[in-house]
C-alpha positions in Angstrom: 107.0 127.4 115.9 107.6 124.1 114.4 110.9 123.1 112.9 112.5 120.1 111.7 116.4 119.7 111.3 117.9 116.9 109.4 121.2 115.3 110.0 123.2 111.9 109.6 124.0 112.5 105.5 127.5 112.3 104.5 129.6 110.2 101.6 129.8 106.6 102.2 130.5 103.8 99.7 128.3 101.5 98.1 126.9 98.7 100.4 127.2 100.5 103.3 124.2 101.5 105.8 123.2 105.0 107.1 121.0 105.9 109.4 119.2 109.9 108.9 117.7 111.8 111.9 115.0 114.6 111.8 114.3 116.6 115.2 111.1 117.9 115.4 110.3 120.6 117.5 107.4 122.7 118.3 104.2 120.3 117.6 101.9 120.8 120.1 100.6 117.7 119.4 102.0 114.3 120.2 100.1 112.7 116.7 102.1 114.2 113.7 103.4 112.1 110.6 106.4 112.2 108.8 107.7 111.8 105.6 110.9 110.8 103.9 111.9 112.5 100.5 114.7 112.4 98.2 115.7 114.5 95.4 118.6 113.2 93.2 120.9 115.2 91.2 119.5 117.1 88.4 116.0 115.9 89.0 113.4 118.9 89.9 111.2 116.6 91.9 111.6 114.8 95.2 111.1 111.1 95.4 109.2 109.5 98.4 110.4 107.0 100.4 108.8 106.5 103.5 105.7 107.7 105.9 105.8 106.9 109.4 102.9 107.7 111.9 102.4 108.3 115.4 103.6 104.6 116.1 106.9 102.8 114.5 104.1 100.1 113.6 102.3 102.5 111.3 104.5 103.0 108.0 104.3 103.0 104.8 107.1 102.4 101.9 107.1 102.6 97.7 107.6 99.3 96.5 111.3 100.1 95.8 111.8 101.1 99.3 110.8 98.2 101.1 113.6 95.9 102.7 116.1 98.6 102.6 115.0 101.8 104.2 113.2 101.6 107.5 111.6 104.8 109.1 111.1 104.8 112.9 110.8 107.1 116.0 112.1 107.8 119.4 109.1 109.6 120.6 111.2 110.7 124.0 113.9 112.8 122.2 111.2 113.7 119.2 113.3 112.6 116.8 113.0 110.4 113.9 115.4 108.1 111.7 115.5 106.7 108.1 117.9 104.0 108.3 119.2 102.9 104.9 121.2 99.8 104.2 122.9 98.4 101.3 123.4 101.9 100.0 123.8 102.0 96.0 124.8 105.1 94.0 121.3 106.0 92.6 120.7 106.8 96.2 122.7 109.8 96.1 120.5 113.0 96.4 119.5 115.4 99.2 116.9 113.6 101.4 114.4 115.5 103.5 111.9 114.9 106.2 108.5 116.7 106.0 105.8 116.4 108.8 102.0 116.8 109.2 99.6 116.9 112.1 97.3 114.2 112.1 94.4 112.3 114.3 95.7 109.8 116.6 96.0 106.5 115.2 95.4 108.2 111.5 96.9 104.9 108.8 99.9 106.9 106.7 98.9 104.5 104.2 97.8 107.7 101.7 100.5 110.2 103.0 103.0 109.5 99.9 102.9 112.9 98.0 105.3 115.9 98.7 102.1 118.6 98.5 100.2 116.5 101.7 103.3 117.8 103.6 103.4 121.2 105.2 106.6 121.6 106.8 110.0 120.2 105.7 113.6 120.5 107.2 116.6 121.7 105.0 117.6 118.6 104.0 120.5 116.5 104.5 123.1 115.5 101.4 124.3 111.9 101.1 126.6 110.8 98.5 127.1 107.2 97.9 130.7 106.3 95.8 131.0 103.4 93.9 
C-alpha cells in the first residue's frame, strides 16, 4: 500500500525558510513523480507549486514558485522535500504532496493538475506570521 506522509510544517515568520518533507512508501517501482500543492485558508481548490520526476533535474514549477520553491528527492531515504525560501504571509496554507507512478525518465512538464495525481498525503499546515 502506497503511503505519503508530510511533515515539517509550523508557524514561521515572514522572511524565514522552511523545508517540508514527504515520506513515500509502498511504491513497487523507483519511478514515480510527486507534486506539491497548497490550499490557502478559505479556498476550496489546491494550488500547484511543484512537480518532481524520478531525478532531481526533472522538475516543473509555475512562474510564481520559481526561485522561492525547490523540490528534491533523497532516493536513499524515499523522502521528497520542498524548500520554501523568503516565506510570505500569503504562503500560509495546508501543503500536500501527491504521487503518481511514471515511466523511467518521463518528463514532468505536463504534470501540474491535482487530478493527475492519484495518491495524496494528509497535508501539513504552514502559517506565516507578519
